[in-house]
N, C-alpha and C positions, 0 to 999 in steps of 0.2 A: 940762565937770564932768572928764573923762579925762584932758582936758591940765593941768589945776589939780592934780590927785590926781598923776603923773606928775611936776609938780614939786615940789609938797608933798614927796613921798619920794625924788625925789634930793637936795632941801635935806637931807634926814633923814640919807640916808646921806652926804652931806657931812660932816655935824656929827659926825655918828659916827668917820669915819675922822681927822678934827681930833682928837676926844676921844682916839683910839687913839693916834694921833702922841704928840699930851701925856703920856700914859701911859707907851708905851713909853719916853719919852726918859728922864719920871722913874726908872722900873723899871731901867734901863742905866746908872745913878748910883749904887745901891746893890750889895752885895757879898754873900756870904753872911753868914745870921745879923742881919743887916738887920732891922727892924720898921718893915713897909711899910703906909700907911691902903687901905684895901677897902669903898668903900660902908658905912662905918661898922664893921666891924671892922678889928683890929691882926694884920699877918701878921709872923711869925718864916720868912723864906723860906731857900731855898735856894740861891737868885742871882736877877738881874733878869729872866732870860731867862727862865727856868723861870715866875718869878711872872707877868710877861706873860702869855705863851701863855695861861697858864692863866685868869689873868682874861678873857682876852677869847675864850675858843672858852666857858667855861665862865659866868661871869656876864654876858657881851656878846649872845654869839652864841647861848648859851645851848643847849649842845649835849642837857645831860641832863634838860631841862623834859619836864614829865611832867604830868598832868593831875590829881590824885589823887583818887579819891572821896570822902574825909573831910581831915578835919584833922589825923591821927595816921599819916600811912603807913607801911608796913614799907618800911626802905630797906636793900639789901646795897649796898655799894661798895667793889667788888675793885679795887685798888690804891689807897689813899686820900692818898699821896703826902704834902705837910704842910696836906693838909687842905682845899685849895679846895673842893674837890668838895662835901665834908662840910658844908662852911661856906655856898655855896651853897643846899644840901637846905635848911639850917635858915631860913635867909633867906627863901624860898618857903615853908615849912612845919614855921614854930617848933615844934613838936611831935611833926614826926614822929620814929622811932624809927631810928634807923640801927645797924648794922652796920658796921663798917668794917675793912678786912684792910689790914697793911702790913709787910711781909716784912724789907726794909732795917732794921736795931736802929737805926740815926740818925737816919733820916729816921720813924722811927715815934715815935721823941721828940718830936723836929720839931714833929707834926701834935700828939702829947699837948700841947704846950705851948701850941699856937693853940685848943685847944680850953677849955684853961683857963683864958689869958689873955681871950676873946671869953665867959666862962660861960656853954659851950655844954654844956647839959645834955640827957640823954636818949641819949647815944651809948657803944655796945662797941667801942672800939678794942682790934680783934685784932693783937699782933705776929706775924702768920705770911701767906703765900702762898696764893693758892690752885691746886690742884693735883688731879690724879686719885687720888693714893692719897698716906694721909699718911702722915708721916713727916720726914725730916730732908734736906736736899740743901744742897748748894754756892750760893753766890748770890754773881754779882758786881755790884756796887755804882757810880754813876757819880757819887752825890754828886748828881745831881739829881732825873730824870722816868724813866731810861732804864735802871734796874737791872735785871737777868737772872738768870732759874737757870742756873746754868756748871756744870758740871763741875770746871773745873779754879779755880772759882771763890775768892775768900777769906774771905769768911762763911759759917756758916753757920747755915740758916733752917729754920723751922719750919715744914708743910705741911699744911693741909686740904681736906678736901674739903667741895665746896661743898650739895651735898645733905644736907650736915647741920647746916644753918641754914635747907633749905626746909621744914620738917616744917609749918610756917601758911603759910596765902598771902603772898606777897612782891608788895608792891604797885610796887617796882622794883628793876632787878636793870642796875648799871652792871660794866662788867668794861672793866680799862685794866691786862691782866699781862702787858704786853712777851712775847706770841708764844703761851702757854698757854687761849687764849680756845677752841680745838676739844678740849683735854683736857678741860678745865673742864665745858663744856656736857654732853660725851655724856657723861661721869660722872655728872651731874646726871638727863637724860636715861636715862639704863640703869638707875639708882636709881628708875626712874618718879616723879620730884621736881621735871624741871622745870616742866610744868604747875602748877605752883604759885606761880609768875612770871608779874604779868599783862603787863608792858611792860620791856623791856631796854633797852638801850644800850650796844653794847659795840664797842671799840675794836681793827682789825684794822691788825697791824704785817705788812707784806711786807717782811721782809729780805730784802738780797741771800741770793742762793746756800743756801737754804732752802727745804725743803718751801713749797708755797702750801698755804693752808687754807680760803682764802675760799670757793672752790663747796662743799667740802665742812661749812664752817659754815653756810652758805643751804640746803645739803639738811636739813640736820642739823634746821635751825627750823623748816623747811616741812613734816617729818615730823612734828614736832611739835608740828603745827597754828596755827605763828604766820605773816602775814604781816610783809613787810617791807621797808624801805624805806634804800637804801645810800647813803651821800655823803662825798665826799671831800676837807671842809674846805674850808677857803680857801687862795689860791695862796701865805700865808703860810708857813701849816701844816703844806702838802704842797704845793710847785710840783714834783714829777716829777708828776703826772698829768694837768696841764695841758697842752693842746694848745701848738706843736707834741710829739708825745712820742714822747721818746729815751731808750727802754729799753737799760740796759746792764750789766755783772757788778755794779754798785756801787749800782744803784741802788735806793733804799731809800722806802717811799709807803706810805702811810696815808688808813685810811676807815675812818665811824661804820656799823655794821647797826645800828639800831633798828626793834626788834620786838614787836609786842601780841597777842596773842592774836584769833584768830580768833573766837571766840564775842564779844568785845568789840567787836571790830569791828563785827560785825554789830549787837551789842547794846552800845552803849555806858553805857548805864545800870547794867547789870549788875556 
């Protein structure tokens, strides 16, 4: 029986790779502002490569999956980009209540169009980023998924504190905010509201020649009473973390940190 299960799993993985290879080729044929089908949705994309990577990681590998306790979980989506993560959440939980944040004005407009095009209700999309302090700051867009805060940026964007949205229990928090994860989590913890989040997934960005923050993030989560797992994506999304290791001054790498409150780990029915 073990051999049969192994053969079935190998066949399933091979089929998955074939499907993804086909999808990648199809996405690569389409440029910015193309409208692509995606599991019943129609998505206006930034570009084919970004669309494919988000489809692979979010819809196929399900990096933002969580088991909700009811049909209408409250989800905060930090870094909504063109709206793929929100579409995934609503595919899993059609009655979910979602608050999404996207600071880039042009990408925010794209996400808004995608939600309207697919008749997605129950979503509040905020044209702002998440930060430790409210106000305005400069932002450098890249037209894809890697825009970042930058004092010499070309676009002024609004920033808001995460703690302002944690006044009630939040079922799931997703953060893909290009390196601001530690500051945002620290602010929420200092406000005494981080533990209102049941579960979270954040993408850690290991930018070259910038201060390393993964250790501090994990320490903060531990101190706040969370149990965590760390995952470094597949080789297609993050080749730098795969052996044989070659760390250089220009090396960029990413990983996901999943965390769940300790009391929920011990008693998942709570």
